[in-house]
C-alpha positions as CSV (number, residue, x, y, z in Angstrom):
1,M,-7.4,-33.7,9.1
2,T,-8.4,-31.8,5.9
3,I,-10.4,-28.7,6.7
4,S,-13.7,-28.3,4.6
5,V,-13.9,-24.6,3.4
6,A,-16.9,-22.8,1.4
7,V,-16.4,-19.5,-0.1
8,S,-19.1,-17.1,-0.9
9,G,-19.1,-14.3,-3.2
10,A,-16.9,-16.8,-5.4
11,S,-17.5,-14.6,-8.8
12,G,-16.4,-11.7,-7.6
13,Y,-12.7,-10.3,-6.8
14,A,-11.8,-10.8,-3.4
15,G,-14.1,-14.5,-3.5
16,G,-12.0,-15.4,-6.3
17,E,-8.8,-14.3,-4.6
18,V,-9.6,-16.3,-1.6
19,L,-10.1,-19.3,-3.6
20,R,-7.0,-19.0,-5.3
21,I,-5.0,-18.9,-1.9
22,L,-7.3,-22.2,-0.9
23,A,-6.5,-23.5,-3.7
24,N,-2.8,-24.2,-2.8
25,H,-3.3,-24.7,1.0
26,P,-2.1,-27.9,2.0
27,E,-5.0,-28.3,5.0
28,V,-7.6,-27.1,2.6
29,S,-10.8,-29.4,1.0
30,I,-12.4,-26.4,-0.8
31,G,-16.6,-27.4,-0.5
32,A,-19.2,-25.1,-1.7
33,I,-18.5,-22.6,-3.9
34,T,-21.3,-20.0,-3.8
35,A,-22.5,-16.4,-5.1
36,H,-25.8,-15.0,-6.2
37,S,-26.3,-13.6,-9.7
38,S,-24.1,-15.9,-11.4
39,A,-25.6,-19.4,-9.4
40,G,-25.9,-22.1,-11.9
41,T,-22.8,-21.4,-14.1
42,L,-19.5,-22.8,-13.6
43,L,-16.8,-21.1,-12.1
44,G,-14.4,-20.7,-15.0
45,A,-17.0,-18.5,-16.7
46,A,-16.4,-15.6,-14.0
47,Q,-12.8,-17.2,-12.8
48,P,-10.9,-18.7,-15.9
49,H,-7.7,-17.8,-14.1
50,L,-8.6,-20.7,-11.4
51,L,-8.3,-23.5,-13.5
52,S,-8.1,-26.3,-11.4
53,L,-11.8,-25.2,-10.0
54,A,-13.0,-24.1,-13.2
55,D,-15.8,-27.0,-13.6
56,R,-16.9,-26.5,-10.3
57,E,-20.5,-25.4,-10.7
58,I,-21.4,-22.0,-8.3
59,T,-24.2,-22.6,-6.2
60,D,-26.5,-19.8,-4.8
61,T,-25.5,-18.0,-1.3
62,T,-27.7,-19.1,1.1
63,V,-27.3,-20.8,4.8
64,E,-28.4,-24.1,3.5
65,N,-25.3,-24.4,0.9
66,L,-22.5,-22.5,3.1
67,A,-23.7,-25.0,6.0
68,G,-22.0,-28.2,7.3
69,H,-18.1,-26.7,6.3
70,D,-15.3,-26.1,9.0
71,V,-14.8,-22.6,8.1
72,V,-16.8,-20.3,5.7
73,F,-15.3,-16.8,3.8
74,L,-18.0,-14.6,3.3
75,A,-17.0,-12.3,0.7
76,L,-20.1,-10.2,0.5
77,P,-21.2,-6.6,-0.2
78,H,-21.1,-4.7,2.8
79,G,-24.4,-4.9,5.0
80,A,-25.0,-8.4,3.5
81,S,-22.8,-11.0,5.5
82,A,-24.1,-10.1,9.4
83,E,-27.7,-11.9,8.5
84,I,-26.2,-14.9,7.3
85,A,-23.3,-15.3,9.5
86,A,-26.1,-14.9,12.3
87,Q,-27.7,-18.4,10.9
88,L,-24.6,-20.3,11.1
89,D,-23.4,-22.6,13.8
90,P,-21.4,-21.1,16.4
91,G,-19.1,-23.6,16.3
92,V,-18.0,-23.1,12.3
93,L,-15.3,-20.1,11.9
94,V,-16.7,-17.8,10.0
95,I,-14.4,-15.3,8.5
96,D,-16.2,-11.9,7.2
97,A,-14.4,-10.2,4.3
98,G,-17.1,-7.3,4.5
99,A,-17.1,-4.2,6.5
100,D,-20.0,-5.7,8.8
101,H,-18.1,-6.2,11.9
102,R,-15.0,-4.6,11.9
103,L,-16.4,-1.4,14.0
104,S,-16.6,-1.5,17.7
105,D,-18.0,2.2,17.9
106,P,-22.2,1.5,16.9
107,A,-22.1,5.3,15.8
108,A,-19.7,5.5,13.7
109,W,-21.2,2.4,12.0
110,E,-24.1,4.0,11.5
111,K,-23.1,7.2,9.9
112,F,-20.9,5.6,7.5
113,Y,-22.9,2.6,6.6
114,G,-26.3,3.7,7.2
115,S,-27.9,0.7,8.7
116,A,-28.0,-1.3,12.4
117,H,-25.0,-2.2,14.0
118,A,-24.2,-6.0,13.9
119,G,-22.0,-6.3,16.5
120,T,-18.1,-6.4,17.0
121,W,-15.3,-9.7,15.9
122,P,-11.8,-10.0,16.7
123,Y,-9.9,-8.0,13.8
124,G,-8.1,-10.2,11.4
125,L,-4.9,-8.2,11.5
126,P,-2.4,-10.3,13.1
127,E,0.6,-8.2,13.3
128,L,-1.2,-5.3,15.6
129,P,-0.3,-5.1,19.1
130,G,-2.4,-8.1,20.8
131,Q,-4.2,-9.2,17.8
132,R,-2.6,-12.8,17.4
133,E,-3.7,-13.8,20.7
134,A,-7.0,-12.5,19.9
135,L,-7.6,-14.5,16.9
136,R,-6.3,-17.8,18.2
137,G,-9.3,-19.9,18.6
138,A,-11.6,-17.6,17.2
139,R,-14.8,-18.6,15.8
140,R,-15.6,-15.2,14.1
141,I,-13.0,-12.7,12.4
142,A,-13.7,-9.0,10.7
143,V,-11.1,-9.2,7.7
144,P,-10.0,-5.7,7.9
145,G,-10.6,-3.4,5.0
146,C,-7.6,-3.0,2.6
147,Y,-6.8,0.8,3.0
148,P,-6.9,0.4,7.2
149,T,-4.2,-2.7,6.5
150,S,-1.8,-0.7,5.1
151,S,-2.3,2.6,7.2
152,L,-2.4,1.1,10.4
153,L,0.7,-1.0,9.3
154,A,2.1,2.2,8.5
155,L,1.6,3.7,11.8
156,T,0.8,1.4,14.5
157,P,4.1,0.8,15.6
158,G,5.0,4.5,16.6
159,F,1.5,5.2,18.2
160,A,2.4,2.0,19.8
161,A,5.6,3.3,21.1
162,G,4.0,6.7,22.3
163,L,6.2,8.4,19.8
164,L,3.6,10.4,17.7
165,E,0.8,12.8,18.3
166,P,-2.9,11.9,18.3
167,D,-4.0,15.1,16.5
168,D,-2.6,15.6,12.8
169,V,-2.5,12.6,11.2
170,V,-2.5,12.8,7.2
171,I,-3.0,9.4,5.0
172,V,-3.4,9.3,1.4
173,S,-3.6,6.3,-0.5
174,A,-3.6,5.2,-4.3
175,S,-5.4,2.1,-4.8
176,G,-5.9,-0.1,-7.9
177,T,-9.6,-0.7,-9.2
178,S,-10.2,-4.1,-8.4
179,G,-10.5,-2.2,-4.5
180,A,-13.9,-0.9,-6.3
181,G,-15.2,-4.5,-6.8
182,K,-16.2,-6.4,-10.0
183,A,-19.6,-4.8,-10.8
184,A,-19.1,-2.6,-14.0
185,K,-19.2,0.8,-13.4
186,A,-18.4,3.6,-15.8
187,H,-15.7,5.5,-14.3
188,L,-13.5,2.1,-13.9
189,L,-13.8,1.7,-17.6
190,G,-10.2,1.7,-19.1
191,S,-10.6,4.6,-20.9
192,E,-11.6,6.5,-17.7
193,V,-8.7,5.6,-15.4
194,M,-5.6,5.2,-17.7
195,G,-3.2,7.3,-17.9
196,G,-4.3,9.5,-14.9
197,M,-5.2,9.5,-11.5
198,S,-8.2,10.8,-9.2
199,P,-9.0,11.4,-5.7
200,Y,-12.2,10.0,-4.1
201,G,-13.8,10.4,-0.8
202,V,-12.7,13.6,-0.2
203,G,-13.0,15.4,3.2
204,G,-13.6,12.6,5.4
205,G,-16.4,10.6,3.8
206,H,-14.1,7.6,2.9
207,R,-15.8,4.8,5.0
208,H,-12.4,3.4,5.9
209,T,-12.3,6.3,7.9
210,P,-13.3,5.4,11.4
211,E,-12.3,1.6,10.9
212,I,-8.1,3.6,10.6
213,E,-9.1,5.9,13.6
214,Q,-9.8,3.0,16.0
215,G,-6.9,0.6,15.1
216,L,-4.8,3.8,15.9
217,S,-6.4,5.0,18.4
218,D,-6.2,1.7,20.2
219,A,-2.2,1.5,19.7
220,A,-1.9,4.6,21.3
221,G,-4.4,4.4,24.2
222,E,-6.2,8.0,23.1
223,Q,-8.1,9.0,20.5
224,V,-6.3,9.5,17.0
225,S,-7.7,12.0,14.6
226,V,-7.0,11.0,11.0
227,S,-7.7,12.9,7.5
228,F,-7.6,10.5,5.0
229,T,-8.0,10.7,1.4
230,P,-7.8,7.9,-1.1
231,T,-7.0,8.1,-4.6
232,L,-7.8,5.6,-7.7
233,A,-4.5,4.7,-9.5
234,P,-4.5,3.2,-13.2
235,M,-3.5,-0.3,-12.1
236,P,-5.8,-3.6,-11.5
237,R,-4.3,-4.2,-8.0
238,G,-2.3,-2.8,-5.6
239,I,-2.3,-0.1,-2.8
240,L,0.5,2.3,-2.1
241,T,-0.3,4.2,1.1
242,T,1.6,7.5,2.3
243,A,1.0,8.3,6.6
244,T,2.7,11.5,8.0
245,A,2.3,12.1,11.7
246,K,3.8,14.6,14.2
247,V,6.7,12.9,16.3
248,R,6.7,14.3,20.2
249,P,9.3,16.1,21.5
250,G,12.6,14.6,22.0
251,T,11.8,11.9,19.3
252,D,15.0,11.4,16.6
253,A,15.3,9.0,13.3
254,A,17.1,6.7,15.3
255,A,14.1,6.2,17.9
256,L,11.6,6.0,15.3
257,R,13.4,3.4,13.2
258,A,13.7,1.4,16.1
259,A,10.3,1.6,16.8
260,W,9.3,0.0,13.6
261,E,12.1,-2.5,13.3
262,Q,11.2,-3.8,16.8
263,A,7.5,-3.7,15.8
264,Y,8.2,-6.2,13.0
265,A,11.0,-8.0,14.0
266,G,9.9,-12.2,13.1
267,E,6.9,-11.3,11.3
268,H,6.5,-13.3,8.2
269,F,4.7,-10.6,6.1
270,V,5.8,-7.2,7.1
271,R,9.0,-5.8,6.2
272,L,10.8,-2.6,6.7
273,L,12.6,-2.2,4.0
274,P,16.8,-1.0,3.9
275,E,17.7,2.3,4.7
276,G,16.9,4.4,1.3
277,Q,14.8,1.6,-0.3
278,W,11.4,2.7,-1.3
279,P,8.5,0.3,-1.3
280,A,6.6,0.3,-5.4
281,T,3.2,-2.3,-5.3
282,K,4.9,-4.3,-8.0
283,M,6.8,-5.5,-5.0
284,V,4.2,-7.3,-3.7
285,V,1.6,-7.9,-6.6
286,G,0.0,-11.7,-6.2
287,S,1.5,-12.3,-2.4
288,N,0.8,-11.9,1.1
289,Y,3.7,-9.3,2.0
290,A,3.5,-5.4,3.1
291,A,6.9,-3.2,2.7
292,L,7.9,-0.6,4.3
293,Q,10.1,2.5,4.5
294,L,9.9,5.4,6.7
295,A,12.1,8.9,6.7
296,F,11.9,11.6,9.5
297,D,11.1,15.0,7.8
298,A,12.8,17.1,10.8
299,H,11.8,20.3,9.0
300,A,8.2,19.7,9.5
301,N,8.5,17.4,12.6
302,R,6.8,14.5,10.8
303,V,7.4,11.0,10.7
304,I,6.8,10.2,6.6
305,V,6.0,6.0,6.3
306,S,5.0,4.6,2.9
307,C,3.6,0.8,3.1
308,V,2.4,-1.2,-0.4
309,I,0.4,-4.2,-0.2
310,D,-1.3,-6.0,-2.6
311,N,-5.0,-5.1,-1.8
312,L,-6.6,-8.0,-2.9
313,A,-4.0,-10.3,-1.2
314,K,-2.7,-9.1,2.3
315,G,-5.6,-6.1,2.0
316,T,-8.1,-9.2,2.1
317,A,-8.2,-12.6,0.9
318,G,-4.4,-13.3,2.0
319,G,-4.8,-11.8,5.3
320,A,-8.6,-13.5,5.7
321,V,-6.2,-17.0,5.3
322,Q,-3.2,-16.1,7.7
323,S,-6.4,-14.7,10.1
324,M,-8.2,-18.6,9.8
325,N,-4.5,-20.5,9.9
326,I,-4.0,-18.6,13.4
327,A,-7.6,-19.3,14.8
328,L,-6.9,-23.4,14.0
329,G,-3.5,-23.4,15.2
330,L,-2.1,-24.2,11.4
331,E,1.1,-22.7,10.7
332,E,0.3,-19.6,9.9
333,T,2.3,-19.0,6.2
334,A,0.2,-22.0,5.2
335,G,-1.6,-21.2,1.7
336,L,0.6,-17.7,1.1
337,T,3.8,-16.2,-0.1
338,T,5.8,-13.2,0.0
339,L,7.0,-14.1,-3.4
340,G,5.8,-11.2,-5.7
341,V,5.3,-11.2,-9.6
342,A,7.8,-9.0,-11.8
343,P,7.7,-7.3,-13.7
């Protein structure tokens, strides 16, 4: 049976990436393609790389246009998904690529997003302990943020194995400019970005901080505190996350590596690289693949883990399609690739 899918936010980066992946999905038929400001135009004007869909008209993002499909992807700004999702049939699989349903703590949501909490949905990162089971048969899924995806994949194995201390976790991530969305912004002009890097959201102010803490705390079984600093890198897509944490007494390099190897053994889309090989963002461009490497800094008694993902693929749209496949009982890898693009 062919699965009918609607995609909102189709003129943006995340919505366009969802459509790029779905266009090659063997079980999917793409129905409504919606956006707001670009409604009434052809998709090819906003997403000229999507040749097979270029002649499709973008319709307005309304409940009426999204209704009647088996699956609805909401690639909308934060705070915009909840109202639409609440009006869609409970039997429809709704996959929210925004932040509206990621956090379980209403106070954390209100602090970082400034509006009422819309509730918590199953979390679309299947590689976390217990998440694949939570996604099977789900009809509402919250896609993780791109920074949390890389951060949680980097450190969860150590916390799940009880090897890491919870009170001194430091994460620094570099992201390509597509992570800021497609809307024109002066600080994202090529002349501003190319040839330099810059931090932002410094001092615990980035909205993904509580999401990272939530995931690591769930894995650890106790509260984990995180210092998270994002940086803007002069590239269009990709994330390089370097995450460090103190190790518990008696933990050595062999125990650390064994924990990560065991956690990701058999995973399709996460790979711990051979010792001595470190991940680079170019490895994963266009793929749903996360590459990791770790080292034990005995002098500082810390584990250092580097993780790379494509922020628009595994960090957003690829993770969303992977979660859809699991929820619907399809082959988890359907429509997805581990092959990057080089050079």
